[in-house]
Steps between C-alpha positions, in 0.01 A plus 500: 500500500334169424173677406706700249614175342860516616727202568588538868809356670519556876847510651487366853839635616524286809586170665151350458432512872155659520296280730493168691650246451776723358462806723738795466816400684488799739149396603598152618561380855820332384633839392409649839680218680813542290501874570385489863826646631497781242150634569362684800227345714248755372595427137469124555155545656386732220637266231344190661161670505544596135599142410189358667274764345651435156450124534134549591445729200727314255214381276400859420844593371545192279153549352591853397822368344306228321249752354793705370658200335176384344466833317858483363606303196831405656682557831877511516697444819877514536613157628387134487446475877291818497284340230455190715415711809232703321348201314490295820322770701244549226435126465472459877216754504328341198634700204664298222690782327845351469487492116493880497813543717840496326862562609664804337797648690579870505755600234853621584611834355721515192794667678542183709454266202765682300764523775799263471526245776860433614637149458609494861304652790655661806439375856222747566150471645250773409171583675272757346161619621280757667639423843268749664223248419633309798234228526464414133871504421595321824753777565600401856579143399678621187745698718544219753572240234744715301693599812537130590594410143762778497664352809493147362614602149745791540614461138155611372395859444138580594317795343162616634320734257168682528284735697492496882874542540464658846287211622747241371797690651335506844430126476861427396631709794269314742554149365874521420552688832876520563629422150333575169646274229736693270358338185142618575415796274178700537432723197140621539334601178735499198440570124391214281829471310678442832243235592575319173874515566447341843285227342772434246759448775285310750468130529200490733187711519350475850124549543348390832155653434193380690284555190526641146294501185769466239841641582642697205826541696538121539414448132766754401749321722467164328512672161837642612625148589450526874345226711218576746496405865168567666179381656251256354272771358345421167709718267833394652410131481436564129818702437731250676367221278559210738861597575606597148524867594493519877421350840177528698496501882278251683317782678505879561722514810872576551662157520340351186579820305863494617523132411365565151757780450788275606381218277469734201844648562647146509328414173673801338835404648488142365399618151139381508365822355572653157396868484486490120256208498283662769481833321446341156206292624321778684563764236339275243198458725463847655588745219211717381473319167454161672231641731320670214491171305340328800222761513441486125480119526231532770293722269542254208399208722185682608388549140485121458335420833137394525310673785463257791276477800787380722545849643175463696514415872527128578243540777 
């Protein structure tokens, strides 16, 4: 493409965790320790071996990434922390390419942007995901936390939407044991218009994922005036905006996630959140026109840039 004289923008579509010192989260010993009780002995052994092997070969992967970025005119990644992660790994291995890496979130579809957000939200928590992706979506902890929250907050409805309904139902039966909370509703897959109706009603969008690139579902939630409660993954840290539109748990386990949910529910109850302000801010920043302007601006910036040698390795 470059040999044909094209302007090339590479879309990273990730959290910026490619190599040490910002390894992919699932390839860290901290992740293994946090999930020790959820993985079999064989899986822990296999994963530990893979972690060690990846750490020994980490320089090869980041060099391939660096060569890719050098060829591109610009690289876009979806959140500020992801930009920091990628730039830091590159710089650590001697590649000063940070000037090429820019934050451009994924756009939210027009049907969300044009839907009216109610002035008052109902006491409802919504969780949406591919729950059959058990490890990535943190499905087991999602069920545990929501069952505990349902018992502590019986005035809240809880709606779990997405694929893997049978898996979630088995987990609920096992975890809730004798009594399944009445306000816990498991829908499975539902049409998009029903998803939007649930987002319009819900106060809180719960996402306990272990890793994500950029969550379109979470972006749609804030555009519908919901707050996000979730883990400290890069895209959720961005979309909660330091507490403006949600609450981040201190780690990826049950008690911190439950605590974050209870705090966020309290913030709604005391009038801290305004769904109109949340939706207005994020719709202005995540609509397709706003994202297109950011990309056009990158192209215009590049026309005025003088080629630099700073993209060469530092050593």
